[in-house]
C-alpha positions in Angstrom: 116.2 89.1 117.7 117.9 93.0 118.7 116.2 95.8 117.6 117.6 99.0 116.4 116.2 102.0 116.7 116.6 104.6 113.3 115.4 108.1 112.4 114.5 109.8 109.3 118.0 111.5 108.4 117.4 112.6 104.3 115.0 112.1 101.6 116.8 111.6 98.2 115.7 112.0 94.8 117.6 110.8 91.8 117.8 112.9 88.3 118.8 109.4 86.4 115.9 107.3 87.5 112.9 109.1 86.6 110.3 109.2 89.9 112.7 107.5 92.0 113.1 108.7 95.6 114.5 107.0 98.6 113.9 108.0 102.3 117.3 107.4 104.2 117.0 106.0 107.7 120.0 106.2 110.3 121.2 104.3 113.0 120.4 106.6 116.4 124.2 107.3 117.8 125.8 104.9 115.1 127.0 105.5 111.3 124.5 102.3 109.8 122.1 104.5 107.4 119.1 102.4 105.6 117.4 103.5 102.6 114.6 102.3 101.3 112.7 103.0 98.0 109.5 105.0 98.0 107.5 106.3 95.5 106.7 110.4 94.9 103.4 110.5 96.6 105.0 109.1 99.8 107.8 110.8 99.8 105.5 113.8 99.4 103.7 112.8 102.8 107.0 112.0 104.3 108.4 115.8 103.7 104.8 117.7 104.5 104.8 115.9 108.2 108.8 116.8 108.5 108.4 120.3 107.4 105.4 121.1 109.4 103.7 122.1 106.5 99.6 122.3 107.1 97.7 121.6 103.8 94.1 122.5 103.0 92.5 119.8 103.2 93.5 116.5 105.1 96.3 113.8 103.0 95.2 110.1 103.4 98.2 109.8 106.4 96.8 112.9 108.1 93.6 111.9 108.2 94.4 108.2 109.7 96.4 109.9 112.0 93.4 111.8 113.4 90.8 108.8 113.0 93.4 106.9 115.7 93.2 110.2 117.7 89.6 110.8 117.7 89.2 107.1 119.1 92.3 107.1 121.3 94.7 104.7 119.6 98.2 105.7 120.1 100.7 104.5 117.5 104.1 103.8 119.8 106.4 102.6 117.6 107.1 101.9 113.6 109.1 98.1 113.1 110.4 97.1 109.8 110.7 93.5 110.7 111.7 91.7 107.4 113.4 92.4 104.1 112.8 89.8 101.5 114.3 90.2 97.3 114.8 93.8 98.7 111.0 94.2 99.9 111.0 95.9 103.1 108.2 94.6 105.2 106.9 96.8 108.4 104.5 97.4 111.0 102.3 100.0 113.3 102.6 98.9 116.9 99.6 100.4 118.4 97.8 100.6 121.7 94.6 100.8 122.7 94.4 101.3 126.5 95.4 98.4 128.3 95.5 96.3 124.3 98.5 96.3 121.9 97.7 95.5 118.4 100.1 95.4 115.2 99.1 96.1 111.6 100.8 95.4 108.6 101.8 98.3 106.5 104.0 98.8 103.5 107.4 100.5 105.1 106.6 103.7 103.2 102.8 104.5 104.8 105.1 103.4 108.5 107.3 105.9 107.8 104.8 108.9 107.1 102.2 107.9 110.1 105.9 107.7 112.3 106.6 111.3 111.0 103.0 112.0 112.5 103.1 110.0 115.8 106.1 111.3 116.8 107.0 107.9 117.4 110.5 105.8 117.7 111.1 103.6 114.1 113.2 100.0 114.8 114.2 97.6 112.6 116.4 94.1 113.7 120.0 93.7 113.5 119.9 91.5 110.5 118.5 93.4 108.3 120.9 96.5 108.8 123.7 93.9 108.3 122.0 93.0 105.2 120.7 95.9 104.1 122.4 98.7 105.7 125.3 100.9 104.8 128.4 102.9 106.6 128.9 106.2 106.7 132.4 108.1 107.4 131.4 110.3 110.4 132.6 113.3 109.2 131.6 115.6 112.3 128.5 117.0 109.6 125.8 115.0 111.5 123.8 117.1 113.9 120.5 115.4 113.9 119.3 114.9 117.6 118.7 111.4 118.1 115.3 109.9 119.3 113.9 111.8 116.8 113.0 112.7 112.7 115.3 115.3 111.5 113.2 118.1 110.6 115.3 119.6 108.0 115.3 117.1 105.5 117.9 117.4 102.8 116.6 116.3 99.0 119.8 115.3 96.8 120.3 114.8 93.2 122.1 112.1 91.2 125.2 112.8 89.5 126.0 109.3 88.5 125.7 108.0 84.6 126.6 104.7 85.0 123.9 102.2 84.7 122.4 98.6 85.4 124.5 97.3 82.7 127.9 98.9 83.7 127.7 97.4 87.0 127.1 93.9 86.0 130.6 94.3 84.4 132.5 95.3 87.6 134.5 93.3 89.9 133.0 93.0 93.7 136.2 95.7 94.8 134.7 98.4 91.9 131.4 98.2 93.1 132.4 98.7 96.7 134.8 101.4 95.2 131.3 103.0 93.2 129.2 102.6 96.2 130.3 104.8 98.7 131.5 107.5 95.8 127.9 107.7 95.2 127.3 107.4 98.5 129.4 110.7 99.1 127.1 112.4 96.4 124.5 111.3 98.5 122.4 109.7 95.9 120.8 107.2 97.8 118.6 105.9 94.9 121.9 104.8 93.0 123.4 103.1 96.5 120.4 100.9 96.5 121.0 99.5 93.2 124.4 99.3 93.7 124.3 97.1 97.1 121.4 94.6 95.5 124.4 93.6 93.2 127.0 92.9 95.5 124.6 91.1 97.6 123.3 89.5 95.0 127.1 88.5 94.0 127.9 87.4 98.1 124.8 84.9 98.0 126.6 83.5 94.9 
């Protein structure tokens, strides 16, 4: 299966859905975005590393990174390898001398580790085809390829429509709404709309 390299381009927070966050992965040299819902703690762990903040005591992901470094274990890449019922599955690809080991991980934890190790993030083309979203290239994306963006914007939802409203919409209306919500950078809401569109297509 063809792998596609991604980078972290944003962390999104939704006002309309309490404690809802999404980490947004962007295709290197492409327009597709892959938003993934994560918890508040994991969002903080990613943001701390992206902003190069130094907590007074190591966070859990810092501890794990320090442990790997102490024993000469290198995190070479993170691979988001499966999508099942809206849940993304990931693994850490590690190397110790000449031995390569793959460790199963929650995707949010894997991304928090990837930022700390400055390693590459990949997914498969089939996952991007299923869950990716296209953004129009407006020339404003200036993040450098191959490295996570350090200045991660946190966007807030302006959408007031809810899940019940989506059930009443046609597929065409949902696609229009999806683009509107993407323009507002409310990726948490966009994930719900995308999943509803995919459910309709599967029927």
